[in-house]
DRENVOGU-300754 format. One record per residue (C-alpha): residue number from 0; x, y negated, z negated. Coordinates in steps of 0.05 Angstrom, whole numbers, always signed. Layout:
# DRENVOGU-300754
ATOM / tilo / xx / yy / zz
ATOM / NUM / X / Y / Z
...
//
This chain:
# DRENVOGU-300754
ATOM / tilo / xx / yy / zz
ATOM / 0 / +0 / +0 / +0
ATOM / 1 / +29 / -68 / +20
ATOM / 2 / +34 / -124 / -31
ATOM / 3 / -24 / -173 / -27
ATOM / 4 / -5 / -246 / -22
ATOM / 5 / -49 / -299 / -52
ATOM / 6 / -46 / -363 / -10
ATOM / 7 / -78 / -431 / -16
ATOM / 8 / -65 / -435 / -91
ATOM / 9 / -33 / -503 / -87
ATOM / 10 / -96 / -537 / -61
ATOM / 11 / -114 / -600 / -99
ATOM / 12 / -185 / -614 / -121
ATOM / 13 / -184 / -686 / -98
ATOM / 14 / -147 / -699 / -34
ATOM / 15 / -143 / -768 / -5
ATOM / 16 / -190 / -786 / +52
ATOM / 17 / -151 / -842 / +85
ATOM / 18 / -77 / -830 / +98
ATOM / 19 / -75 / -787 / +35
ATOM / 20 / -105 / -842 / -9
ATOM / 21 / -163 / -834 / -55
ATOM / 22 / -220 / -885 / -49
ATOM / 23 / -197 / -925 / -110
ATOM / 24 / -126 / -929 / -83
ATOM / 25 / -151 / -950 / -14
ATOM / 26 / -195 / -1005 / -42
ATOM / 27 / -138 / -1030 / -86
ATOM / 28 / -91 / -1033 / -26
ATOM / 29 / -142 / -1072 / +15
ATOM / 30 / -153 / -1122 / -41
ATOM / 31 / -78 / -1132 / -49
ATOM / 32 / -69 / -1139 / +26
ATOM / 33 / -123 / -1193 / +35
ATOM / 34 / -82 / -1249 / +2
ATOM / 35 / -29 / -1235 / +55
ATOM / 36 / -74 / -1225 / +115
ATOM / 37 / -118 / -1287 / +104
ATOM / 38 / -61 / -1338 / +102
ATOM / 39 / -30 / -1305 / +163
ATOM / 40 / -96 / -1312 / +200
ATOM / 41 / -97 / -1386 / +182
ATOM / 42 / -25 / -1397 / +205
ATOM / 43 / +3 / -1408 / +135
ATOM / 44 / +66 / -1366 / +142
ATOM / 45 / +101 / -1391 / +80
ATOM / 46 / +42 / -1377 / +35
ATOM / 47 / +34 / -1307 / +66
ATOM / 48 / +107 / -1290 / +54
ATOM / 49 / +104 / -1314 / -18
ATOM / 50 / +42 / -1272 / -31
ATOM / 51 / +74 / -1212 / +4
ATOM / 52 / +131 / -1213 / -47
ATOM / 53 / +79 / -1194 / -100
ATOM / 54 / +29 / -1153 / -59
ATOM / 55 / +78 / -1106 / -24
ATOM / 56 / +112 / -1081 / -89
ATOM / 57 / +43 / -1073 / -120
ATOM / 58 / +18 / -1033 / -60
ATOM / 59 / +81 / -990 / -64
ATOM / 60 / +66 / -974 / -137
ATOM / 61 / -4 / -951 / -118
ATOM / 62 / +14 / -912 / -56
ATOM / 63 / +82 / -881 / -68
ATOM / 64 / +76 / -814 / -106
ATOM / 65 / +131 / -796 / -155
ATOM / 66 / +132 / -723 / -178
ATOM / 67 / +57 / -714 / -169
ATOM / 68 / +34 / -780 / -197
ATOM / 69 / +29 / -850 / -166
ATOM / 70 / +84 / -896 / -189
ATOM / 71 / +33 / -942 / -222
ATOM / 72 / +9 / -884 / -264
ATOM / 73 / +80 / -870 / -286
ATOM / 74 / +88 / -943 / -305
ATOM / 75 / +23 / -942 / -345
ATOM / 76 / +41 / -877 / -381
ATOM / 77 / +111 / -904 / -396
ATOM / 78 / +83 / -968 / -427
ATOM / 79 / +36 / -927 / -471
ATOM / 80 / +94 / -882 / -490
ATOM / 81 / +136 / -941 / -512
ATOM / 82 / +79 / -973 / -549
ATOM / 83 / +68 / -908 / -588
ATOM / 84 / +141 / -906 / -607
ATOM / 85 / +142 / -980 / -627
ATOM / 86 / +82 / -973 / -673
ATOM / 87 / +103 / -905 / -701
ATOM / 88 / +43 / -868 / -672
ATOM / 89 / +88 / -815 / -642
ATOM / 90 / +120 / -794 / -707
ATOM / 91 / +84 / -743 / -748
ATOM / 92 / +94 / -711 / -816
ATOM / 93 / +49 / -661 / -851
ATOM / 94 / +15 / -681 / -916
ATOM / 95 / +50 / -624 / -952
ATOM / 96 / +118 / -647 / -928
ATOM / 97 / +101 / -717 / -952
ATOM / 98 / +86 / -691 / -1022
ATOM / 99 / +11 / -704 / -1018
ATOM / 100 / -42 / -658 / -1048
ATOM / 101 / -70 / -614 / -993
ATOM / 102 / -130 / -568 / -985
ATOM / 103 / -102 / -500 / -961
ATOM / 104 / -164 / -490 / -918
ATOM / 105 / -158 / -557 / -882
ATOM / 106 / -117 / -558 / -817
ATOM / 107 / -61 / -608 / -815
ATOM / 108 / -38 / -609 / -742
ATOM / 109 / -6 / -663 / -698
ATOM / 110 / -25 / -694 / -631
ATOM / 111 / -75 / -658 / -587
ATOM / 112 / -88 / -607 / -641
ATOM / 113 / -117 / -659 / -688
ATOM / 114 / -182 / -659 / -648
ATOM / 115 / -192 / -584 / -660
ATOM / 116 / -233 / -552 / -715
ATOM / 117 / -226 / -480 / -737
ATOM / 118 / -288 / -456 / -774
ATOM / 119 / -295 / -382 / -790
ATOM / 120 / -357 / -348 / -762
ATOM / 121 / -398 / -299 / -803
ATOM / 122 / -381 / -225 / -802
ATOM / 123 / -413 / -192 / -742
ATOM / 124 / -415 / -116 / -730
ATOM / 125 / -349 / -87 / -706
ATOM / 126 / -319 / -154 / -690
ATOM / 127 / -311 / -175 / -762
ATOM / 128 / -301 / -248 / -781
ATOM / 129 / -274 / -289 / -722
ATOM / 130 / -244 / -358 / -724
ATOM / 131 / -281 / -406 / -677
ATOM / 132 / -243 / -460 / -640
ATOM / 133 / -283 / -525 / -635
ATOM / 134 / -252 / -575 / -588
ATOM / 135 / -287 / -640 / -609
ATOM / 136 / -254 / -679 / -553
ATOM / 137 / -283 / -637 / -496
ATOM / 138 / -342 / -609 / -535
ATOM / 139 / -323 / -536 / -526
ATOM / 140 / -326 / -474 / -570
ATOM / 141 / -283 / -412 / -564
ATOM / 142 / -246 / -355 / -596
ATOM / 143 / -178 / -321 / -587
ATOM / 144 / -158 / -248 / -585
ATOM / 145 / -89 / -217 / -591
ATOM / 146 / -77 / -161 / -541
ATOM / 147 / -31 / -102 / -542
ATOM / 148 / -12 / -93 / -469
ATOM / 149 / +45 / -56 / -435
ATOM / 150 / +54 / -111 / -382
ATOM / 151 / +60 / -105 / -307
ATOM / 152 / +136 / -104 / -297
ATOM / 153 / +140 / -28 / -290
ATOM / 154 / +75 / -18 / -251
ATOM / 155 / +72 / +2 / -177
ATOM / 156 / +43 / -43 / -124
ATOM / 157 / -21 / -1 / -123
ATOM / 158 / -29 / -8 / -199
ATOM / 159 / -17 / -83 / -195
ATOM / 160 / -68 / -87 / -140
ATOM / 161 / -120 / -52 / -183
ATOM / 162 / -105 / -99 / -241
ATOM / 163 / -111 / -159 / -195
ATOM / 164 / -179 / -135 / -171
ATOM / 165 / -203 / -124 / -242
ATOM / 166 / -179 / -194 / -262
ATOM / 167 / -217 / -222 / -203
ATOM / 168 / -280 / -184 / -225
ATOM / 169 / -273 / -211 / -295
ATOM / 170 / -267 / -283 / -270
ATOM / 171 / -327 / -271 / -224
ATOM / 172 / -369 / -249 / -282
ATOM / 173 / -350 / -312 / -321
ATOM / 174 / -380 / -353 / -265
ATOM / 175 / -448 / -320 / -278
ATOM / 176 / -446 / -325 / -354
ATOM / 177 / -483 / -382 / -387
ATOM / 178 / -439 / -386 / -449
ATOM / 179 / -366 / -373 / -429
ATOM / 180 / -335 / -405 / -368
ATOM / 181 / -260 / -411 / -385
ATOM / 182 / -206 / -361 / -399
ATOM / 183 / -135 / -377 / -421
ATOM / 184 / -82 / -322 / -417
ATOM / 185 / -19 / -335 / -457
ATOM / 186 / +44 / -292 / -460
ATOM / 187 / +104 / -312 / -502
ATOM / 188 / +167 / -275 / -521
ATOM / 189 / +188 / -263 / -593
ATOM / 190 / +258 / -290 / -605
ATOM / 191 / +305 / -235 / -627
ATOM / 192 / +376 / -248 / -650
ATOM / 193 / +390 / -173 / -656
ATOM / 194 / +391 / -174 / -732
ATOM / 195 / +330 / -129 / -738
ATOM / 196 / +359 / -78 / -690
ATOM / 197 / +427 / -79 / -724
ATOM / 198 / +393 / -66 / -791
ATOM / 199 / +353 / -9 / -763
ATOM / 200 / +414 / +21 / -730
ATOM / 201 / +455 / +17 / -794
ATOM / 202 / +402 / +59 / -828
ATOM / 203 / +390 / +110 / -773
ATOM / 204 / +459 / +116 / -742
ATOM / 205 / +491 / +184 / -749
ATOM / 206 / +564 / +183 / -769
ATOM / 207 / +577 / +251 / -738
ATOM / 208 / +552 / +231 / -668
ATOM / 209 / +598 / +249 / -610
ATOM / 210 / +644 / +195 / -584
ATOM / 211 / +613 / +198 / -515
ATOM / 212 / +544 / +185 / -544
ATOM / 213 / +571 / +125 / -583
ATOM / 214 / +601 / +96 / -519
ATOM / 215 / +536 / +105 / -481
ATOM / 216 / +497 / +72 / -538
ATOM / 217 / +543 / +12 / -538
ATOM / 218 / +537 / +5 / -463
ATOM / 219 / +461 / +7 / -468
ATOM / 220 / +464 / -48 / -521
ATOM / 221 / +504 / -92 / -474
ATOM / 222 / +461 / -81 / -413
ATOM / 223 / +389 / -66 / -435
ATOM / 224 / +388 / -92 / -506
ATOM / 225 / +408 / -162 / -487
ATOM / 226 / +345 / -173 / -445
ATOM / 227 / +296 / -127 / -481
ATOM / 228 / +248 / -172 / -519
ATOM / 229 / +179 / -164 / -549
ATOM / 230 / +120 / -202 / -523
ATOM / 231 / +57 / -231 / -554
ATOM / 232 / -5 / -233 / -510
ATOM / 233 / -65 / -277 / -527
ATOM / 234 / -129 / -290 / -490
ATOM / 235 / -177 / -347 / -507
ATOM / 236 / -248 / -354 / -481
ATOM / 237 / -285 / -420 / -487
ATOM / 238 / -352 / -448 / -466
ATOM / 239 / -384 / -518 / -466
ATOM / 240 / -427 / -543 / -522
ATOM / 241 / -482 / -559 / -471
ATOM / 242 / -489 / -485 / -454
ATOM / 243 / -486 / -463 / -528
ATOM / 244 / -534 / -513 / -557
ATOM / 245 / -601 / -482 / -538
ATOM / 246 / -586 / -408 / -552
ATOM / 247 / -549 / -429 / -616
ATOM / 248 / -612 / -466 / -640
ATOM / 249 / -652 / -403 / -628
ATOM / 250 / -601 / -363 / -669
ATOM / 251 / -607 / -409 / -729
ATOM / 252 / -566 / -470 / -708
ATOM / 253 / -502 / -497 / -737
ATOM / 254 / -436 / -461 / -736
ATOM / 255 / -467 / -394 / -752
ATOM / 256 / -515 / -400 / -693
ATOM / 257 / -459 / -417 / -645
ATOM / 258 / -418 / -359 / -673
ATOM / 259 / -475 / -310 / -661
ATOM / 260 / -481 / -332 / -588
ATOM / 261 / -405 / -329 / -578
ATOM / 262 / -402 / -260 / -611
ATOM / 263 / -452 / -233 / -561
ATOM / 264 / -410 / -257 / -503
ATOM / 265 / -344 / -233 / -534
ATOM / 266 / -372 / -165 / -548
ATOM / 267 / -381 / -154 / -473
ATOM / 268 / -313 / -184 / -456
ATOM / 269 / -276 / -137 / -502
ATOM / 270 / -288 / -78 / -455
ATOM / 271 / -268 / -120 / -395
ATOM / 272 / -201 / -134 / -429
ATOM / 273 / -190 / -59 / -440
ATOM / 274 / -204 / -47 / -367
ATOM / 275 / -147 / -96 / -353
ATOM / 276 / -99 / -51 / -390
ATOM / 277 / -104 / -78 / -461
ATOM / 278 / -92 / -20 / -508
ATOM / 279 / -119 / -59 / -567
ATOM / 280 / -160 / -122 / -572
ATOM / 281 / -160 / -158 / -639
ATOM / 282 / -203 / -220 / -646
ATOM / 283 / -166 / -267 / -692
ATOM / 284 / -192 / -291 / -759
ATOM / 285 / -172 / -358 / -788
ATOM / 286 / -110 / -330 / -820
ATOM / 287 / -90 / -295 / -755
ATOM / 288 / -99 / -357 / -712
ATOM / 289 / -62 / -400 / -763
ATOM / 290 / -4 / -351 / -760
ATOM / 291 / -3 / -353 / -684
ATOM / 292 / +1 / -429 / -686
ATOM / 293 / +53 / -429 / -741
ATOM / 294 / +99 / -381 / -703
ATOM / 295 / +88 / -424 / -641
ATOM / 296 / +117 / -484 / -676
ATOM / 297 / +170 / -444 / -715
ATOM / 298 / +190 / -380 / -679
ATOM / 299 / +239 / -364 / -735
ATOM / 300 / +183 / -355 / -785
ATOM / 301 / +156 / -293 / -752
ATOM / 302 / +202 / -245 / -790
ATOM / 303 / +185 / -273 / -859
ATOM / 304 / +110 / -274 / -843
ATOM / 305 / +112 / -201 / -822
ATOM / 306 / +149 / -183 / -885
ATOM / 307 / +100 / -219 / -931
ATOM / 308 / +36 / -198 / -894
ATOM / 309 / -1 / -250 / -935
ATOM / 310 / -24 / -293 / -876
ATOM / 311 / -18 / -368 / -866
ATOM / 312 / -63 / -422 / -894
ATOM / 313 / -87 / -475 / -846
ATOM / 314 / -50 / -529 / -886
ATOM / 315 / +16 / -494 / -868
ATOM / 316 / -1 / -475 / -796
ATOM / 317 / +30 / -536 / -765
ATOM / 318 / +101 / -563 / -767
ATOM / 319 / +130 / -599 / -826
ATOM / 320 / +148 / -659 / -782
ATOM / 321 / +157 / -679 / -710
ATOM / 322 / +205 / -737 / -700
ATOM / 323 / +194 / -792 / -650
ATOM / 324 / +193 / -753 / -585
ATOM / 325 / +238 / -764 / -525
ATOM / 326 / +207 / -768 / -456
ATOM / 327 / +233 / -700 / -436
ATOM / 328 / +238 / -656 / -499
ATOM / 329 / +190 / -640 / -557
ATOM / 330 / +224 / -627 / -623
ATOM / 331 / +189 / -591 / -681
ATOM / 332 / +214 / -558 / -745
ATOM / 333 / +286 / -550 / -723
ATOM / 334 / +268 / -526 / -653
ATOM / 335 / +266 / -561 / -585
ATOM / 336 / +217 / -544 / -529
ATOM / 337 / +216 / -565 / -456
ATOM / 338 / +148 / -555 / -421
ATOM / 339 / +131 / -551 / -347
ATOM / 340 / +71 / -547 / -302
ATOM / 341 / +78 / -490 / -253
ATOM / 342 / +62 / -510 / -181
ATOM / 343 / +42 / -454 / -134
ATOM / 344 / +80 / -444 / -68
ATOM / 345 / +47 / -458 / -2
ATOM / 346 / +73 / -391 / +25
ATOM / 347 / +33 / -353 / -27
ATOM / 348 / +50 / -309 / -85
ATOM / 349 / +38 / -238 / -109
ATOM / 350 / +5 / -212 / -172
ATOM / 351 / +56 / -211 / -229
ATOM / 352 / +106 / -256 / -196
ATOM / 353 / +103 / -306 / -254
ATOM / 354 / +137 / -254 / -298
ATOM / 355 / +205 / -283 / -279
ATOM / 356 / +189 / -343 / -323
ATOM / 357 / +190 / -296 / -384
ATOM / 358 / +259 / -267 / -370
ATOM / 359 / +299 / -286 / -432
ATOM / 360 / +373 / -298 / -417
ATOM / 361 / +400 / -313 / -486
ATOM / 362 / +383 / -280 / -552
ATOM / 363 / +346 / -329 / -596
ATOM / 364 / +309 / -368 / -542
ATOM / 365 / +234 / -362 / -531
ATOM / 366 / +196 / -368 / -466
ATOM / 367 / +121 / -377 / -459
ATOM / 368 / +73 / -376 / -400
ATOM / 369 / +0 / -395 / -400
ATOM / 370 / -51 / -392 / -344
ATOM / 371 / -117 / -427 / -355
ATOM / 372 / -177 / -408 / -312
ATOM / 373 / -246 / -439 / -303
ATOM / 374 / -297 / -400 / -263
ATOM / 375 / -344 / -447 / -226
ATOM / 376 / -418 / -430 / -224
ATOM / 377 / -443 / -409 / -155
ATOM / 378 / -478 / -474 / -139
ATOM / 379 / -418 / -517 / -158
ATOM / 380 / -372 / -470 / -119
ATOM / 381 / -414 / -476 / -55
ATOM / 382 / -415 / -551 / -62
ATOM / 383 / -339 / -554 / -72
ATOM / 384 / -322 / -511 / -11
ATOM / 385 / -371 / -549 / +33
ATOM / 386 / -339 / -615 / +13
ATOM / 387 / -270 / -586 / +25
ATOM / 388 / -288 / -560 / +94
ATOM / 389 / -322 / -626 / +113
ATOM / 390 / -263 / -668 / +89
ATOM / 391 / -211 / -626 / +126
ATOM / 392 / -252 / -626 / +190
ATOM / 393 / -269 / -701 / +186
ATOM / 394 / -196 / -722 / +179
ATOM / 395 / -174 / -676 / +236
ATOM / 396 / -230 / -700 / +282
ATOM / 397 / -216 / -773 / +267
ATOM / 398 / -143 / -765 / +284
ATOM / 399 / -160 / -728 / +348
ATOM / 400 / -208 / -783 / +369
ATOM / 401 / -152 / -834 / +360
ATOM / 402 / -104 / -793 / +402
ATOM / 403 / -62 / -765 / +345
ATOM / 404 / -46 / -691 / +343
ATOM / 405 / -62 / -654 / +278
ATOM / 406 / -2 / -634 / +236
ATOM / 407 / +9 / -561 / +221
ATOM / 408 / -8 / -571 / +148
ATOM / 409 / -74 / -603 / +167
ATOM / 410 / -92 / -546 / +214
ATOM / 411 / -74 / -496 / +160
ATOM / 412 / -116 / -534 / +109
ATOM / 413 / -176 / -535 / +156
ATOM / 414 / -170 / -461 / +169
ATOM / 415 / -163 / -447 / +95
ATOM / 416 / -225 / -489 / +79
ATOM / 417 / -267 / -450 / +130
ATOM / 418 / -242 / -383 / +103
ATOM / 419 / -257 / -406 / +32
ATOM / 420 / -327 / -427 / +50
ATOM / 421 / -340 / -360 / +83
ATOM / 422 / -314 / -323 / +22
ATOM / 423 / -359 / -361 / -25
ATOM / 424 / -418 / -350 / +21
ATOM / 425 / -403 / -275 / +19
ATOM / 426 / -410 / -276 / -57
ATOM / 427 / -338 / -288 / -80
ATOM / 428 / -324 / -337 / -136
ATOM / 429 / -285 / -401 / -140
ATOM / 430 / -236 / -413 / -197
ATOM / 431 / -201 / -475 / -221
ATOM / 432 / -134 / -459 / -254
ATOM / 433 / -71 / -489 / -282
ATOM / 434 / -7 / -457 / -305
ATOM / 435 / +43 / -482 / -356
ATOM / 436 / +108 / -453 / -381
ATOM / 437 / +157 / -473 / -436
ATOM / 438 / +225 / -454 / -464
ATOM / 439 / +241 / -462 / -538
ATOM / 440 / +311 / -459 / -570
ATOM / 441 / +339 / -478 / -638
ATOM / 442 / +348 / -553 / -645
ATOM / 443 / +424 / -550 / -649
ATOM / 444 / +429 / -515 / -581
ATOM / 445 / +435 / -553 / -516
ATOM / 446 / +362 / -549 / -493
ATOM / 447 / +379 / -580 / -426
ATOM / 448 / +425 / -522 / -409
ATOM / 449 / +371 / -471 / -424
ATOM / 450 / +319 / -511 / -386
ATOM / 451 / +364 / -514 / -326
ATOM / 452 / +375 / -439 / -330
ATOM / 453 / +299 / -428 / -330
ATOM / 454 / +291 / -473 / -270
ATOM / 455 / +345 / -434 / -233
ATOM / 456 / +312 / -368 / -250
ATOM / 457 / +249 / -387 / -212
ATOM / 458 / +278 / -431 / -158
ATOM / 459 / +253 / -415 / -89
ATOM / 460 / +191 / -380 / -115
ATOM / 461 / +154 / -433 / -155
ATOM / 462 / +164 / -507 / -168
ATOM / 463 / +168 / -529 / -240
ATOM / 464 / +144 / -599 / -254
ATOM / 465 / +173 / -623 / -320
ATOM / 466 / +119 / -656 / -362
ATOM / 467 / +156 / -720 / -377
ATOM / 468 / +123 / -768 / -426
ATOM / 469 / +74 / -712 / -445
ATOM / 470 / +119 / -658 / -475
ATOM / 471 / +77 / -652 / -538
ATOM / 472 / +13 / -639 / -499
ATOM / 473 / +51 / -592 / -453
ATOM / 474 / +74 / -553 / -514
ATOM / 475 / +2 / -542 / -535
ATOM / 476 / -19 / -520 / -465
ATOM / 477 / +40 / -472 / -455
ATOM / 478 / +54 / -443 / -524
ATOM / 479 / -7 / -445 / -569
ATOM / 480 / -68 / -398 / -560
ATOM / 481 / -122 / -450 / -570
ATOM / 482 / -151 / -454 / -499
ATOM / 483 / -126 / -525 / -486
ATOM / 484 / -90 / -538 / -420
ATOM / 485 / -138 / -543 / -361
ATOM / 486 / -141 / -614 / -335
ATOM / 487 / -208 / -644 / -319
ATOM / 488 / -191 / -675 / -252
ATOM / 489 / -134 / -635 / -223
ATOM / 490 / -117 / -562 / -212
ATOM / 491 / -118 / -508 / -160
ATOM / 492 / -176 / -474 / -126
ATOM / 493 / -173 / -401 / -108
//
């Protein structure tokens, strides 16, 4: 069986209509050009030149894209970043670290996480007590499960193909559910310095082993042991408050009513996760989710938490402090993280190809990869593909009427839009998605060296867009299993 390639993943939701410009950009350019054009029409050349000295740079800021964003957006974000630093809004310290009295059950989390609430739902049948995730900023509710999964690295092409089909079926079912519409899949490595293995070997090593066996064992340590790491796999399902409100009211209202409605949906999704190869699905309670967040901020605490087995309180789930951030690195509890958005290649990609982002090169570093999906309901999907096909055809026809030949990228986009519309008409789903990845190392290490190594590992297959000026938000999207990370206005359509 040949490997299936997935193409068209880099399609943007909002392409520009006129010369690649969005309507707001086009209107702004026209308004900035009028003070130049009107004096020229009246013969006032000096006035037009003076106005052009201001209008042309302003138009360039609006039109010229810099690493995925218009230059004016970079300028606006940079100003906000500097204002936050000047007023101290970017610095954060936990109440416990400041010596204040804290409630162990009250979350104390920085940045984007401050808008989240984590109430525990009531016990429900076999699922037990599950921690709900309430995103007050986007009015969404969800829950997270920890999976035991063998991964896809050692699977054949046929097995990967079956898993890809099952994942597609799961996303298609989300499009027809009234409660759940988003799924976030997070995989992160567990940093291992080799101390645990050395301790185990010192206990189990046989002193009378043959010399040849000892040499073979040392060779395996050098070759396999250096890159053998454990992985944590989390999946988070969320749904909008608007879809939960009515059935939750029928179930009693409040948090318990929303929990009952979510439990019904999660009960059906558990079996779908097992079909995807999950050997065990554990829906996280409050203590379990707090531990997942704590080990996200401080990977070095995983060993002590496993030894204690007493769980983590919400007051201790976050970092002790996060200093004033730099534009390119997020520092937290003695660790440094660099986060990226993963841009899909135009040539297409195969199922499992993102696994290269999790290939640890140095003992002690941690890598994380998160893919966030939103399954569009059928009506919205049909509307989106019709708009995409009309836009691609209109631009091509307009250029043809003016005597311009269509570029190869435009012809490919038009063909892809027609194929996508036919697929949706045949009953297939449409999915928004975004992917984020991050690398975390101890704070005293050179994080730039490790970030460069990660970029080199994936060069030529994917493009990594460093989330400058938003490293704290990128950390949440790439490392923490809370279902935050899918932008509202941008993303890919598959």
